[in-house]
N, CA, C and O atoms as a DFTB+ gen file, in Angstrom:
320 C
 N C O
     1  1       0.963      -1.418       0.644
     2  2       0.502      -0.438       0.005
     3  2       1.046       1.195      -0.258
     4  3       2.243       1.475      -0.198
     5  1       0.139       2.060      -0.511
     6  2       1.351       3.787      -0.780
     7  2       0.740       4.638       0.141
     8  3      -0.023       4.086       0.934
     9  1       0.890       5.890       0.238
    10  2       0.312       6.477       0.533
    11  2      -1.149       7.605      -0.107
    12  3      -1.400       8.318      -1.078
    13  1      -1.956       7.038       1.512
    14  2      -3.147       7.005       1.377
    15  2      -4.230       6.484       0.519
    16  3      -5.288       6.945       0.090
    17  1      -3.581       5.331       0.417
    18  2      -4.502       4.448      -0.776
    19  2      -4.155       4.763      -2.171
    20  3      -5.126       4.663      -2.922
    21  1      -2.805       5.194      -2.866
    22  2      -2.277       5.415      -3.779
    23  2      -0.890       4.422      -4.225
    24  3       0.190       4.806      -3.776
    25  1      -0.895       3.612      -4.781
    26  2       0.099       3.105      -5.181
    27  2       1.364       3.068      -5.844
    28  3       0.844       3.189      -6.953
    29  1       2.317       3.019      -6.052
    30  2       3.544       3.481      -6.922
    31  2       2.859       3.664      -8.109
    32  3       2.842       4.746      -8.696
    33  1       2.072       2.275      -8.649
    34  2       2.221       2.502     -10.463
    35  2       0.779       4.193     -10.696
    36  3       0.610       4.811     -11.747
    37  1       0.174       4.408      -9.593
    38  2      -0.315       5.749      -9.477
    39  2       0.088       6.524      -9.807
    40  3       0.058       7.140     -10.872
    41  1       0.712       6.657      -8.592
    42  2       2.367       7.892      -8.447
    43  2       2.845       8.145      -9.903
    44  3       2.945       9.264     -10.405
    45  1       3.165       6.818     -10.597
    46  2       4.145       6.828     -11.820
    47  2       3.105       7.483     -13.090
    48  3       3.442       8.359     -13.886
    49  1       1.938       6.881     -13.033
    50  2       1.228       7.829     -13.487
    51  2       1.030       9.438     -13.887
    52  3       1.353      10.090     -14.880
    53  1       0.553       9.668     -13.018
    54  2       0.757      11.045     -12.133
    55  2       1.907      11.841     -12.484
    56  3       1.769      13.054     -12.640
    57  1       3.018      11.287     -12.624
    58  2       4.341      11.559     -12.519
    59  2       4.701      11.600     -14.001
    60  3       5.584      12.427     -14.227
    61  1       4.225      10.879     -15.170
    62  2       4.218      11.268     -16.710
    63  2       3.126      11.942     -17.082
    64  3       3.434      12.604     -18.073
    65  1       1.459      12.194     -16.654
    66  2       1.199      13.545     -16.808
    67  2       1.385      14.014     -16.484
    68  3       0.808      14.968     -17.007
    69  1       2.258      14.552     -15.294
    70  2       2.591      16.003     -15.174
    71  2       4.011      15.974     -16.572
    72  3       4.037      16.877     -17.408
    73  1       4.795      15.116     -16.588
    74  2       6.197      15.733     -17.503
    75  2       5.486      15.719     -18.973
    76  3       6.202      16.261     -19.815
    77  1       4.489      15.325     -19.379
    78  2       4.099      15.485     -20.321
    79  2       3.513      16.447     -20.614
    80  3       3.622      16.959     -21.729
    81  1       2.339      17.169     -19.156
    82  2       1.774      18.937     -19.579
    83  2       2.859      20.029     -19.650
    84  3       2.953      20.929     -20.485
    85  1       3.765      19.726     -18.461
    86  2       4.617      20.631     -18.368
    87  2       6.398      20.472     -19.046
    88  3       7.111      21.474     -19.017
    89  1       6.844      19.391     -19.510
    90  2       7.615      19.167     -19.735
    91  2       9.072      19.317     -19.288
    92  3       9.108      20.370     -18.650
    93  1      10.244      18.785     -19.318
    94  2      11.418      18.382     -17.906
    95  2      11.969      19.967     -17.972
    96  3      11.784      20.516     -16.885
    97  1      12.441      20.625     -18.718
    98  2      12.763      21.305     -19.128
    99  2      11.974      22.548     -18.109
   100  3      12.755      23.399     -17.683
   101  1      10.969      22.654     -17.830
   102  2      10.066      23.300     -17.154
   103  2      10.519      22.821     -16.103
   104  3      11.610      23.276     -15.758
   105  1      10.089      22.100     -15.504
   106  2       9.995      21.195     -14.485
   107  2      11.748      21.447     -13.717
   108  3      11.996      22.283     -12.849
   109  1      12.343      20.874     -14.080
   110  2      13.833      20.862     -13.667
   111  2      14.051      22.859     -13.158
   112  3      14.471      23.182     -12.047
   113  1      13.659      23.889     -14.243
   114  2      14.016      25.071     -13.604
   115  2      12.823      25.191     -12.370
   116  3      13.302      26.020     -11.597
   117  1      12.084      24.945     -12.067
   118  2      10.869      24.902     -11.076
   119  2      11.243      24.455      -9.720
   120  3      11.077      24.988      -8.623
   121  1      11.993      22.924     -10.205
   122  2      12.761      22.502      -8.522
   123  2      14.096      23.667      -8.301
   124  3      14.338      23.977      -7.134
   125  1      14.726      24.136      -9.123
   126  2      15.433      25.090      -9.092
   127  2      15.403      26.465      -8.322
   128  3      15.997      27.205      -7.538
   129  1      14.445      26.303      -8.995
   130  2      13.788      27.726      -7.867
   131  2      12.790      27.767      -6.605
   132  3      12.254      28.589      -5.861
   133  1      12.887      26.036      -6.870
   134  2      11.752      26.170      -5.795
   135  2      12.599      25.854      -4.528
   136  3      12.312      26.225      -3.390
   137  1      13.683      25.116      -4.888
   138  2      15.296      25.092      -3.715
   139  2      15.569      26.078      -3.235
   140  3      15.434      26.351      -2.042
   141  1      16.240      27.165      -4.561
   142  2      16.663      28.735      -4.104
   143  2      15.677      29.441      -2.702
   144  3      16.098      29.648      -1.564
   145  1      14.290      29.701      -3.228
   146  2      13.536      29.905      -2.573
   147  2      13.380      29.678      -0.747
   148  3      13.081      30.390       0.211
   149  1      13.825      28.088      -1.005
   150  2      13.624      26.930       0.246
   151  2      15.089      27.637       1.225
   152  3      15.042      27.831       2.440
   153  1      16.080      27.876       0.506
   154  2      16.930      27.727       0.531
   155  2      17.168      29.675       0.985
   156  3      17.890      29.760       1.978
   157  1      16.928      30.416       0.707
   158  2      16.674      31.879       0.599
   159  2      16.366      31.843       2.444
   160  3      17.033      32.099       3.446
   161  1      15.139      31.429       2.188
   162  2      14.636      31.812       3.609
   163  2      14.876      30.504       4.641
   164  3      14.443      30.512       5.793
   165  1      15.543      29.507       4.130
   166  2      15.846      29.571       5.823
   167  2      17.550      30.316       6.192
   168  3      18.169      30.004       7.209
   169  1      18.020      31.187       5.287
   170  2      18.964      32.074       5.081
   171  2      18.279      33.363       6.330
   172  3      18.745      34.149       7.155
   173  1      17.145      33.016       5.900
   174  2      16.297      34.931       6.516
   175  2      16.482      34.086       7.883
   176  3      17.223      34.504       8.772
   177  1      15.623      32.631       8.020
   178  2      15.424      32.292       9.389
   179  2      16.111      32.152      10.410
   180  3      15.847      31.911      11.588
   181  1      17.902      32.495       9.294
   182  2      18.992      32.664       9.860
   183  2      19.162      33.569      11.034
   184  3      19.232      33.635      12.262
   185  1      19.193      34.457       9.513
   186  2      19.747      35.873      10.272
   187  2      18.497      36.498      11.310
   188  3      18.874      37.373      12.090
   189  1      17.385      36.196      11.350
   190  2      16.861      36.482      12.680
   191  2      17.153      35.733      13.629
   192  3      16.583      36.198      14.617
   193  1      17.882      34.571      13.982
   194  2      17.809      33.756      15.120
   195  2      18.735      34.683      16.213
   196  3      18.496      34.901      17.401
   197  1      20.150      35.259      15.180
   198  2      21.189      35.640      15.586
   199  2      20.923      37.244      15.586
   200  3      21.791      38.073      15.860
   201  1      19.680      37.525      15.260
   202  2      19.801      39.400      15.340
   203  2      20.087      40.234      14.166
   204  3      19.323      40.168      13.203
   205  1      20.702      40.703      14.152
   206  2      21.058      41.951      12.964
   207  2      21.425      41.265      11.885
   208  3      20.946      40.134      11.806
   209  1      22.063      41.580      11.112
   210  2      22.760      41.320       9.727
   211  2      23.973      41.486       9.733
   212  3      24.431      42.037      10.734
   213  1      24.910      41.084       8.654
   214  2      26.002      40.624       9.391
   215  2      26.143      43.051       8.139
   216  3      25.042      43.576       7.967
   217  1      26.575      43.329       7.959
   218  2      27.308      44.653       7.263
   219  2      26.859      44.535       6.196
   220  3      25.837      45.044       5.735
   221  1      28.453      43.046       5.173
   222  2      27.806      43.315       4.340
   223  2      26.529      42.919       3.654
   224  3      25.937      43.667       2.876
   225  1      26.098      41.612       4.003
   226  2      24.134      41.685       4.138
   227  2      23.342      43.128       4.582
   228  3      22.567      43.647       3.778
   229  1      23.544      43.626       5.672
   230  2      23.032      45.547       5.839
   231  2      22.904      45.959       4.524
   232  3      22.008      46.638       4.022
   233  1      23.792      45.527       4.069
   234  2      24.353      47.375       2.336
   235  2      23.485      47.003       1.855
   236  3      22.611      47.690       1.326
   237  1      23.552      45.028       1.978
   238  2      22.742      44.850       0.713
   239  2      21.604      44.643       0.689
   240  3      21.001      44.663      -0.384
   241  1      20.964      44.377       1.896
   242  2      19.362      44.739       2.304
   243  2      19.246      46.252       2.285
   244  3      18.757      46.224       3.415
   245  1      19.256      47.079       2.105
   246  2      18.757      48.553       1.964
   247  2      19.208      48.862       1.199
   248  3      18.917      50.040       0.988
   249  1      20.319      48.204       0.037
   250  2      20.181      48.899      -1.901
   251  2      19.348      47.877      -2.227
   252  3      19.203      47.812      -3.448
   253  1      18.553      46.795      -1.435
   254  2      17.253      46.702      -2.875
   255  2      16.079      47.173      -1.806
   256  3      14.981      47.477      -2.274
   257  1      16.315      47.244      -0.254
   258  2      14.998      48.282      -0.232
   259  2      15.025      49.256      -0.649
   260  3      13.935      49.825      -0.582
   261  1      16.514      50.316      -1.513
   262  2      16.246      51.630      -2.390
   263  2      15.805      51.500      -3.362
   264  3      15.010      52.341      -3.780
   265  1      16.271      49.998      -4.373
   266  2      15.432      50.024      -5.174
   267  2      13.795      50.010      -5.931
   268  3      13.195      50.539      -6.866
   269  1      13.555      48.956      -4.744
   270  2      11.774      48.837      -4.717
   271  2      11.682      50.471      -4.316
   272  3      11.060      51.169      -5.116
   273  1      12.141      50.991      -3.374
   274  2      12.072      52.567      -3.670
   275  2      11.187      53.236      -4.121
   276  3       9.997      53.432      -3.872
   277  1      12.196      53.700      -5.099
   278  2      12.336      54.155      -6.644
   279  2      11.603      53.640      -7.534
   280  3      11.169      54.169      -8.557
   281  1      11.491      52.834      -7.238
   282  2      10.513      51.424      -8.074
   283  2       8.680      51.806      -7.414
   284  3       7.761      51.214      -7.980
   285  1       8.592      52.066      -7.106
   286  2       7.623      52.355      -6.628
   287  2       7.169      54.278      -6.897
   288  3       6.216      54.934      -7.320
   289  1       8.724      54.547      -6.262
   290  2       8.307      56.051      -6.937
   291  2       8.216      56.626      -7.822
   292  3       8.003      57.838      -7.858
   293  1       8.433      55.490      -9.264
   294  2       8.753      55.494     -10.989
   295  2       7.455      55.442     -10.878
   296  3       7.071      56.593     -11.087
   297  1       6.170      54.481     -10.580
   298  2       4.922      53.729     -10.826
   299  2       4.355      54.719      -9.870
   300  3       3.156      54.797     -10.138
   301  1       4.606      55.397      -9.026
   302  2       3.142      56.635      -8.763
   303  2       3.276      57.348      -9.497
   304  3       2.188      57.866      -9.747
   305  1       4.273      57.858     -10.238
   306  2       4.480      58.738     -11.216
   307  2       3.452      58.986     -12.443
   308  3       2.827      60.039     -12.568
   309  1       3.363      58.028     -13.221
   310  2       3.232      57.278     -13.530
   311  2       2.043      57.275     -13.980
   312  3       1.624      57.310     -15.137
   313  1       1.266      57.209     -12.516
   314  2       0.046      57.182     -12.504
   315  2      -0.457      58.077     -12.776
   316  3      -1.450      58.201     -13.493
   317  1       0.368      59.144     -12.048
   318  2      -0.489      61.131     -11.569
   319  2      -0.559      61.068     -12.852
   320  3      -1.032      62.007     -13.491
């Protein structure tokens, strides 16, 4: 017996359908994107546990925030 009544053959058929629909290239990029997101989440959680970020990382985070503020101000200018 498999997971919740699903046998290995059911899982293989589902996997085959997913590969036919999405293709292996898209699944590969999806997997790498998901892995990167999990890695970033873990890194953020570690930084939160340690307190403040390291000075290099703090500068990078501030620069990223500045870029986001700049983009928001440009969007507001376009809509007014």
